[in-house]
C-alpha positions as CSV (number, residue, x, y, z in Angstrom):
1,X,112.5,124.7,127.1
2,X,114.4,122.3,124.9
3,X,116.8,124.4,122.7
4,X,118.7,121.7,120.7
5,X,116.6,122.4,117.6
6,X,117.7,126.0,117.7
7,X,121.2,125.0,116.7
8,X,120.3,122.4,114.1
9,X,120.4,123.1,110.4
10,X,117.1,123.8,108.6
11,X,118.2,121.3,105.9
12,X,119.0,117.6,105.6
13,X,122.8,117.3,106.2
14,X,125.3,114.6,106.2
15,X,125.4,114.8,110.0
16,X,121.6,114.5,110.3
17,X,121.7,111.4,108.1
18,X,124.5,109.8,110.1
19,X,122.6,110.4,113.4
20,X,119.1,109.5,112.0
21,X,117.5,106.5,113.6
22,X,115.4,105.7,110.5
23,X,117.5,107.1,107.6
24,X,114.1,107.7,105.9
25,X,112.5,110.9,104.6
26,X,109.0,111.5,103.4
27,X,108.5,114.2,100.9
28,X,105.9,116.7,102.1
29,X,106.0,119.5,99.5
30,X,106.2,119.5,95.7
31,X,109.2,121.8,96.0
32,X,110.5,124.8,94.1
33,X,113.6,126.1,92.4
34,X,115.8,128.0,94.9
35,X,119.4,129.1,95.1
36,X,121.8,127.0,97.1
37,X,124.5,128.5,99.4
38,X,126.7,129.0,96.3
39,X,123.9,130.9,94.5
40,X,123.2,128.1,92.0
41,X,119.5,127.5,91.4
42,X,118.5,124.0,92.5
43,X,115.4,122.0,93.3
44,X,114.4,122.1,97.0
45,X,111.5,120.4,98.7
46,X,110.4,119.9,102.3
47,X,110.8,116.5,103.9
48,X,110.1,114.9,107.2
49,X,112.9,113.0,108.9
50,X,112.6,111.6,112.4
51,X,109.6,113.8,113.1
52,X,111.4,116.9,112.0
53,X,110.7,119.0,108.9
54,X,113.8,120.0,106.9
55,X,114.7,121.4,103.5
56,X,116.1,118.9,101.1
57,X,118.0,119.6,97.9
58,X,118.3,116.2,96.2
59,X,121.4,115.8,94.0
60,X,121.1,114.7,90.4
61,X,121.6,111.0,91.3
62,X,118.6,111.1,93.6
63,X,116.5,113.2,91.2
64,X,117.1,110.6,88.5
65,X,116.0,107.8,90.9
66,X,112.9,109.8,91.8
67,X,112.1,110.4,88.1
68,X,112.6,106.8,87.2
69,X,110.3,105.6,90.1
70,X,107.6,108.3,90.0
71,X,107.9,110.4,86.8
72,X,109.2,114.0,86.4
73,X,106.3,115.9,88.0
74,X,107.4,116.6,91.6
75,X,103.8,117.0,92.8
76,X,103.5,113.2,92.4
77,X,106.5,112.7,94.8
78,X,104.5,114.2,97.8
79,X,104.0,111.4,100.3
80,X,106.7,109.2,98.9
81,X,109.5,107.9,101.1
82,X,113.2,107.7,100.4
83,X,115.9,105.6,102.2
84,X,118.9,107.9,102.7
85,X,122.5,106.8,102.6
86,X,125.8,108.4,102.4
87,X,127.8,107.7,99.2
88,X,130.3,109.3,97.0
89,X,129.4,111.6,94.0
90,X,132.3,113.1,92.0
91,X,134.7,112.2,94.8
92,X,132.7,113.9,97.6
93,X,130.5,112.6,100.3
94,X,126.9,113.0,99.3
95,X,123.4,112.1,100.5
96,X,121.8,109.6,98.2
97,X,118.0,109.1,98.4
98,X,116.6,105.8,97.1
99,X,112.8,105.6,96.6
100,X,111.2,102.8,98.6
């Protein structure tokens, strides 16, 4: 039995984006508000990246890009694809999703 996936994060991470062949995610759930690891309530949806399903908490930059492209209703985002890149937000490395 292949066990690599047992040690991988359940979420889209910087490492996952760096190692991704496609650097693309497709949104597969409308998402919900959920606490992050610091306990702050954030939007989280499920995406598919390189044939794996992962949780994704888009940052405000990515949320603004999604809203500009598709509107503010997250149910409309289901099936949409984003190009992922690593950029800087407030001086920290961050995953930036750009709608295709």
